[in-house]
C-alpha positions as CSV (number, residue, x, y, z in Angstrom):
1,X,-21.2,-28.7,21.7
2,X,-23.2,-27.1,24.5
3,X,-27.0,-27.7,24.7
4,X,-27.8,-24.4,26.5
5,X,-27.5,-25.9,30.0
6,X,-30.1,-28.6,29.8
7,X,-27.8,-31.6,30.4
8,X,-29.7,-32.5,33.6
9,X,-32.8,-33.3,31.6
10,X,-31.8,-36.7,30.4
11,X,-34.2,-36.4,27.5
12,X,-33.8,-39.2,25.1
13,X,-37.3,-39.1,23.7
14,X,-36.3,-38.1,20.1
15,X,-33.9,-36.0,18.2
16,X,-36.8,-33.8,17.2
17,X,-36.9,-32.7,20.8
18,X,-33.5,-31.1,20.5
19,X,-33.1,-27.3,19.9
20,X,-32.1,-26.0,16.5
21,X,-28.4,-25.4,16.1
22,X,-27.4,-21.7,16.6
23,X,-26.1,-21.4,13.1
24,X,-29.5,-22.4,11.8
25,X,-31.1,-19.6,13.8
26,X,-28.5,-17.1,12.6
27,X,-29.2,-18.1,9.0
28,X,-32.9,-17.6,9.4
29,X,-32.4,-14.2,10.9
30,X,-30.0,-13.3,8.0
31,X,-32.6,-14.3,5.5
32,X,-35.2,-12.0,7.2
33,X,-34.2,-8.9,5.3
34,X,-36.0,-7.2,2.4
35,X,-38.6,-8.5,0.0
36,X,-38.2,-11.8,-1.8
37,X,-40.3,-13.6,-4.4
38,X,-42.7,-16.2,-3.0
39,X,-43.2,-19.9,-3.2
40,X,-39.6,-20.9,-3.8
41,X,-38.7,-18.3,-6.3
42,X,-36.5,-16.4,-3.8
43,X,-32.8,-16.0,-4.1
44,X,-32.0,-18.2,-1.1
45,X,-33.9,-21.2,-2.5
46,X,-32.4,-20.8,-5.9
47,X,-28.9,-20.5,-4.4
48,X,-29.5,-23.7,-2.4
49,X,-29.3,-25.7,-5.7
50,X,-25.5,-25.1,-5.8
51,X,-25.0,-26.5,-2.3
52,X,-27.2,-29.5,-3.0
53,X,-25.3,-30.2,-6.3
54,X,-22.0,-30.2,-4.3
55,X,-23.3,-32.4,-1.5
56,X,-24.8,-34.9,-3.9
57,X,-22.2,-34.6,-6.6
58,X,-24.7,-34.1,-9.5
59,X,-26.7,-31.4,-11.3
60,X,-29.3,-34.0,-12.5
61,X,-31.9,-33.3,-9.8
62,X,-34.8,-31.2,-8.9
63,X,-35.9,-30.3,-5.3
64,X,-38.7,-29.1,-3.1
65,X,-38.7,-28.1,0.6
66,X,-41.2,-28.9,3.3
67,X,-41.3,-28.5,7.0
68,X,-41.9,-32.1,8.0
69,X,-40.7,-35.6,7.1
70,X,-44.3,-36.9,6.8
71,X,-45.1,-34.2,4.3
72,X,-42.0,-35.0,2.3
73,X,-42.6,-38.8,2.3
74,X,-46.3,-38.5,1.4
75,X,-45.7,-36.0,-1.4
76,X,-42.8,-37.9,-2.9
77,X,-44.6,-41.3,-2.8
78,X,-47.9,-39.8,-4.2
79,X,-46.0,-38.8,-7.4
80,X,-45.0,-42.4,-8.1
81,X,-47.7,-44.5,-6.6
82,X,-51.2,-44.3,-8.2
83,X,-54.4,-44.8,-6.3
84,X,-54.6,-48.3,-7.6
85,X,-51.0,-49.2,-6.8
86,X,-48.8,-50.0,-3.8
87,X,-45.5,-49.2,-2.1
88,X,-43.3,-52.0,-0.8
89,X,-41.8,-51.1,2.6
90,X,-40.7,-52.6,5.9
91,X,-43.5,-53.4,8.3
92,X,-41.9,-51.1,10.9
93,X,-41.1,-48.2,8.5
94,X,-42.0,-44.7,9.5
95,X,-44.4,-44.4,6.6
96,X,-46.2,-47.5,7.8
97,X,-46.5,-46.9,11.6
98,X,-45.9,-43.2,12.2
99,X,-47.6,-41.2,9.5
100,X,-51.3,-41.8,10.2
101,X,-52.0,-43.0,6.7
102,X,-50.5,-39.9,5.0
103,X,-49.0,-41.9,2.1
104,X,-52.3,-43.5,1.4
105,X,-54.2,-40.3,1.8
106,X,-51.8,-38.2,-0.5
107,X,-51.8,-40.9,-3.2
108,X,-55.6,-41.1,-3.2
109,X,-55.8,-44.6,-2.0
110,X,-52.4,-46.2,-2.7
111,X,-51.6,-49.2,-0.5
112,X,-48.6,-50.1,1.6
113,X,-47.3,-53.7,1.2
114,X,-45.5,-54.4,4.5
115,X,-42.5,-56.7,4.3
116,X,-40.7,-58.3,7.3
117,X,-37.0,-58.4,7.9
118,X,-34.5,-58.4,10.7
119,X,-33.2,-55.3,12.4
120,X,-35.6,-53.0,10.6
121,X,-34.4,-53.9,7.1
122,X,-36.5,-55.6,4.5
123,X,-35.4,-59.2,4.2
124,X,-33.8,-60.2,0.9
125,X,-36.0,-63.2,0.3
126,X,-39.1,-61.3,1.3
127,X,-38.2,-58.6,-1.3
128,X,-37.8,-61.1,-4.0
129,X,-41.1,-62.8,-3.1
130,X,-42.9,-59.5,-3.2
131,X,-41.4,-58.5,-6.5
132,X,-42.3,-61.9,-8.0
133,X,-46.0,-61.3,-7.1
134,X,-46.3,-58.1,-9.1
135,X,-48.8,-58.6,-11.9
136,X,-50.3,-55.5,-13.4
137,X,-52.7,-57.6,-15.5
138,X,-54.3,-59.3,-12.6
139,X,-57.2,-57.1,-11.7
140,X,-57.7,-58.4,-8.1
141,X,-54.1,-57.6,-7.1
142,X,-52.7,-54.2,-6.0
143,X,-49.4,-54.1,-7.9
144,X,-46.4,-52.4,-6.4
145,X,-45.0,-49.3,-8.1
146,X,-42.4,-48.2,-5.5
147,X,-39.9,-49.7,-3.2
148,X,-39.3,-47.5,-0.1
149,X,-36.2,-48.0,2.1
150,X,-35.4,-46.2,5.3
151,X,-31.9,-45.1,6.3
152,X,-31.4,-45.1,9.3
153,X,-34.1,-47.7,9.8
154,X,-36.7,-47.3,12.6
155,X,-34.5,-49.7,14.6
156,X,-31.5,-47.5,14.3
157,X,-29.7,-49.8,11.9
158,X,-28.1,-48.7,8.6
159,X,-28.4,-50.1,5.1
160,X,-25.0,-50.2,3.5
161,X,-24.4,-48.7,0.0
162,X,-24.1,-52.3,-1.3
163,X,-27.5,-53.2,0.2
164,X,-29.2,-50.1,-1.2
165,X,-27.6,-50.7,-4.6
166,X,-28.7,-54.4,-4.6
167,X,-32.2,-53.7,-3.6
168,X,-32.6,-50.8,-6.0
169,X,-31.4,-52.9,-8.9
170,X,-33.9,-55.6,-8.1
171,X,-36.7,-53.0,-7.8
172,X,-35.7,-51.4,-11.1
173,X,-35.7,-54.8,-12.8
174,X,-39.4,-55.0,-11.9
175,X,-40.0,-51.4,-13.1
176,X,-40.4,-50.0,-9.6
177,X,-39.3,-46.5,-8.5
178,X,-36.9,-46.5,-5.5
179,X,-37.6,-44.1,-2.6
180,X,-35.3,-43.5,0.3
181,X,-36.6,-42.1,3.5
182,X,-33.6,-40.2,4.7
183,X,-34.9,-38.6,7.9
184,X,-31.7,-39.6,9.6
185,X,-29.6,-39.8,6.4
186,X,-26.6,-37.9,8.0
187,X,-26.5,-40.5,10.8
188,X,-26.4,-43.3,8.3
189,X,-23.7,-41.7,6.3
190,X,-21.5,-41.1,9.3
191,X,-22.0,-44.7,10.4
192,X,-21.3,-46.3,7.1
193,X,-18.7,-43.9,5.8
194,X,-20.6,-43.4,2.6
195,X,-21.1,-40.1,0.8
196,X,-24.5,-38.6,0.1
197,X,-24.0,-39.4,-3.6
198,X,-23.0,-43.0,-3.0
199,X,-26.1,-43.6,-0.7
200,X,-28.6,-42.0,-3.1
201,X,-28.6,-41.6,-6.9
202,X,-25.4,-43.6,-7.4
203,X,-27.0,-46.5,-5.6
204,X,-30.1,-46.3,-7.7
205,X,-32.3,-44.1,-5.5
206,X,-34.8,-42.2,-7.7
207,X,-36.4,-40.0,-5.0
208,X,-34.9,-39.1,-1.7
209,X,-36.6,-37.4,1.3
210,X,-33.6,-35.7,2.8
211,X,-34.1,-34.9,6.5
212,X,-32.3,-32.1,8.3
213,X,-34.8,-31.5,11.1
214,X,-33.7,-34.4,13.3
215,X,-30.0,-33.4,12.7
216,X,-30.3,-29.8,13.9
217,X,-32.6,-27.7,11.8
218,X,-35.8,-26.0,13.1
219,X,-38.0,-27.8,10.5
220,X,-36.5,-28.5,7.1
221,X,-36.9,-31.5,4.8
222,X,-35.9,-31.6,1.1
223,X,-37.4,-33.9,-1.6
224,X,-34.9,-34.6,-4.2
225,X,-35.8,-36.1,-7.6
226,X,-32.9,-37.7,-9.5
227,X,-32.5,-38.4,-13.2
228,X,-35.6,-39.7,-14.9
229,X,-37.7,-39.1,-11.7
230,X,-37.4,-35.4,-12.5
231,X,-40.2,-35.9,-15.0
232,X,-42.5,-35.6,-11.9
233,X,-41.2,-32.2,-10.8
234,X,-44.3,-30.3,-12.0
235,X,-46.6,-32.9,-10.5
236,X,-44.7,-32.6,-7.2
237,X,-45.2,-28.9,-7.2
238,X,-48.9,-29.2,-8.0
239,X,-49.4,-31.7,-5.2
240,X,-47.5,-29.5,-2.8
241,X,-49.7,-26.6,-3.7
242,X,-52.9,-28.6,-3.5
243,X,-52.0,-30.1,-0.1
244,X,-50.9,-26.8,1.5
245,X,-47.2,-27.6,1.4
246,X,-46.0,-24.8,-0.8
247,X,-44.6,-22.4,1.8
248,X,-45.1,-18.8,0.7
249,X,-41.9,-17.7,2.4
250,X,-39.7,-20.7,1.5
251,X,-36.6,-18.7,2.0
252,X,-36.7,-19.5,5.7
253,X,-36.7,-23.2,5.0
254,X,-33.9,-22.8,2.5
255,X,-31.9,-20.7,4.9
256,X,-32.0,-23.6,7.4
257,X,-30.7,-26.0,4.7
258,X,-27.9,-23.6,3.7
259,X,-26.7,-23.4,7.3
260,X,-26.8,-27.1,7.8
261,X,-25.0,-27.9,4.6
262,X,-22.4,-25.2,4.9
263,X,-19.0,-26.7,5.8
264,X,-20.6,-30.1,6.4
265,X,-22.3,-29.0,9.6
266,X,-25.1,-31.6,9.2
267,X,-22.6,-34.4,9.1
268,X,-20.7,-33.0,12.1
269,X,-23.9,-32.8,14.1
270,X,-24.8,-36.4,13.1
271,X,-21.4,-37.6,14.2
272,X,-21.9,-35.9,17.5
273,X,-25.2,-37.6,18.0
274,X,-23.8,-41.0,16.9
275,X,-21.0,-40.6,19.3
276,X,-23.2,-39.9,22.2
277,X,-25.4,-43.0,21.3
278,X,-22.2,-45.1,21.2
279,X,-21.2,-43.9,24.6
280,X,-24.6,-44.7,26.0
281,X,-24.7,-48.1,24.4
282,X,-21.2,-49.0,25.7
283,X,-22.2,-47.9,29.2
284,X,-25.3,-50.1,29.1
285,X,-23.5,-53.1,27.8
286,X,-20.8,-52.7,30.5
287,X,-23.6,-52.9,33.1
288,X,-24.9,-56.1,31.7
289,X,-27.8,-54.6,29.7
290,X,-28.6,-56.4,26.4
291,X,-29.2,-54.3,23.3
292,X,-32.1,-55.3,20.9
293,X,-30.2,-54.0,17.9
294,X,-26.6,-53.1,17.2
295,X,-26.5,-49.2,17.2
296,X,-25.5,-47.9,13.8
297,X,-26.6,-44.3,14.3
298,X,-27.9,-42.1,17.1
299,X,-30.5,-44.5,18.6
300,X,-30.1,-47.2,21.3
301,X,-32.6,-49.9,21.9
302,X,-32.1,-51.5,25.3
303,X,-33.7,-54.5,27.0
304,X,-34.1,-53.0,30.5
305,X,-35.9,-54.8,33.3
306,X,-38.9,-53.1,34.8
307,X,-37.2,-52.0,38.0
308,X,-34.5,-50.1,36.0
309,X,-37.1,-48.5,33.7
310,X,-39.0,-47.3,36.8
311,X,-35.8,-46.0,38.4
312,X,-34.8,-44.1,35.3
313,X,-38.2,-42.5,34.9
314,X,-38.2,-41.6,38.6
315,X,-34.9,-39.8,38.1
316,X,-36.4,-37.8,35.2
317,X,-35.1,-39.7,32.2
318,X,-37.4,-39.4,29.2
319,X,-37.6,-42.3,26.7
320,X,-40.1,-44.5,24.9
321,X,-40.9,-48.2,24.9
322,X,-40.3,-49.9,21.6
323,X,-41.2,-53.0,19.7
324,X,-40.1,-56.3,21.1
325,X,-40.0,-55.0,24.6
326,X,-37.0,-52.7,24.2
327,X,-36.7,-49.1,25.4
328,X,-35.6,-46.5,22.8
329,X,-33.1,-43.8,23.6
330,X,-32.3,-41.2,21.0
331,X,-29.3,-38.9,21.1
332,X,-29.0,-35.6,19.3
333,X,-26.4,-33.0,18.5
334,X,-27.2,-31.4,21.8
335,X,-26.8,-34.5,24.0
336,X,-23.9,-34.0,26.4
337,X,-21.6,-36.3,28.3
338,X,-23.1,-35.3,31.6
339,X,-26.5,-36.5,30.5
340,X,-25.1,-39.9,29.6
341,X,-23.1,-40.1,32.9
342,X,-26.1,-39.1,35.0
343,X,-28.2,-41.7,33.2
344,X,-25.7,-44.5,33.8
345,X,-25.3,-43.4,37.4
346,X,-28.9,-44.2,38.0
347,X,-28.3,-47.8,36.9
348,X,-25.3,-47.9,39.3
349,X,-27.3,-46.8,42.3
């Protein structure tokens, strides 16, 4: 897949830096005709339900669209975490380190309980310990109401269906709602071989923030409420309106989603990004570079010495330092072989 002639850029900063896929732009242009009802009552948004039902294998859901993952996460969590409650999440989760307190702000004071665990995943023992501490009758404690998982994690690793199912069952046994941050859900599904249904509601996920922006959309995220969580649909809409996340012309967000879901394009693009990351990872390992985490998606975390970091930046490569002294490289649907090859050639020089 061509990336419009920008292969020489070696930009591995983020998949949000990638262009939107041409089919997304075509869909937005096609939606730009005539008058439509506002605030999600348009034909495109209503039609999207059928596609989502097919992708997730159920009609037992409600949905809302936003333009950013932060808005989706914060809105979703605010419906289930009261101001006096908490959300259990990994210490490195996006909601904890990259959203400037949005979940706390949107919930009116809810707290994040940060849990450790290897490779960006919450540790099993740490989850059990946190669940055991929940005591709604102890006035000095901030009891958890939600368990939030991230797939892919912020370390580029993937929870398996079995892990999500296991953690969700434990959370439900403690009367918690289960939220899944799926900003890179497509990458996780391609990596694990799971279906969208298997990784979400069938695994016990109550609310999913389904990301398409990083995969190839312009800016399109979907909040999905499954089963009993649908009782919060009206509250979700009210919170969206109050916070300015009720797009008047939602058809343009929905058109992006339609294009991405049509024919499984979102999974094809995720597979392309994952494949480029694997090529980059294999090239690094072949040159003696250690990886901080085993790549299970479209991100590579490499332990590069300072001289190689300097050489890569001097050659124009764009990437970010990460936790534990690693360097993060993110591939997208638009990453090309020539970018990977040029990057590796710098290390060979």
